[in-house]
Each structure stands twice: as C-alpha cells, then as structure tokens.
C-alpha positions, 0 to 999 in steps of 0.5 A: 747575441741574446739579450735577456733570453729573447733573440734580437730580430734578424733575417725577416723583413717587416713586409714578410712579417706583415704578410704572415701576421697583419701589420698590427701584429708585426708592429706590436711584436716589435714593441713587445721585443723592445720592452722585453729587452728593456728594464722591468718598468718597460715590460710592465708598462707594455703589459699594462698597455694591453686591453684587459679584455678581448685577448683573442684580438690584438693581443693574439695578433701580437703573439702571432707576430712574435711567433713568426719572428722566433720561427725565423730565428729558428730557421736561421739556426741561431741559438736554437735551444733558446729560440725553441724555449721562447717559442714554447713560452709564446705558444703557452701564452697564446693558449691562455689568450685563446682561453680569454685570460687577461692579456695584461697578466699574460703579457706581464708573465711572458715578458718576465719569462722571456727576459729571464727574470721569472722565479 
C-alpha cells in the first residue's frame, strides 16, 4: 500500500541497489523515502540537510538510488500509475539537479510532490 504518494520499497535487495547506484545513493534514497513518508518537518529537515551546492554529486546519486527503487516497483507491477508518476517527478528533479539547481530546493519540492501535499 502507498503512503503519501510514494510506494514503500519492496523486492530489491540493498546489494542490488548498491550495485546500480553506489552505496551512498542507495542509503540516501532510503533516508529520503523515510522522510517523504513522515511529516512535513522531517521532509524539510532532509531537504535542508543537503549541500546547497554540487547538485551533480551526492544529490544526483540519491535521485539515481530512488529511481532504481521506483523502477523495481514498476517491474513488480505495484500500483503502476503512481509509480510511473513518481518516476517522472524524480526524473524532472534529476534534470534540475544536472542543471545545478540548489539541491535543498529541489529536494524540498520533490519531497512535497511525492508526499502528495503539493498545491
């Protein structure tokens, strides 16, 4: 079952995620998912915990880890419409990060979007 618009991770082992994204990206994606499923304070705390620069580094690794998890959800056939929507949102955030937009801003907006609380 989905909580706040983002599916809980199922099916992928931590090892398979690390092989695809690196250990930092997989772990950061897990922390991001936990923040999204929490309250707004936790989401903003996670976003503000990101470096406000170097969006193409660790922040992009976290987004890649999140994409790997969501793709696993899509392959498993769980609530495909919502998973595809979440993948599109993460890809948009990744594009912004590649354009060197502030990771704190991108992270805050993505967390709210995935939590289903965006206006």
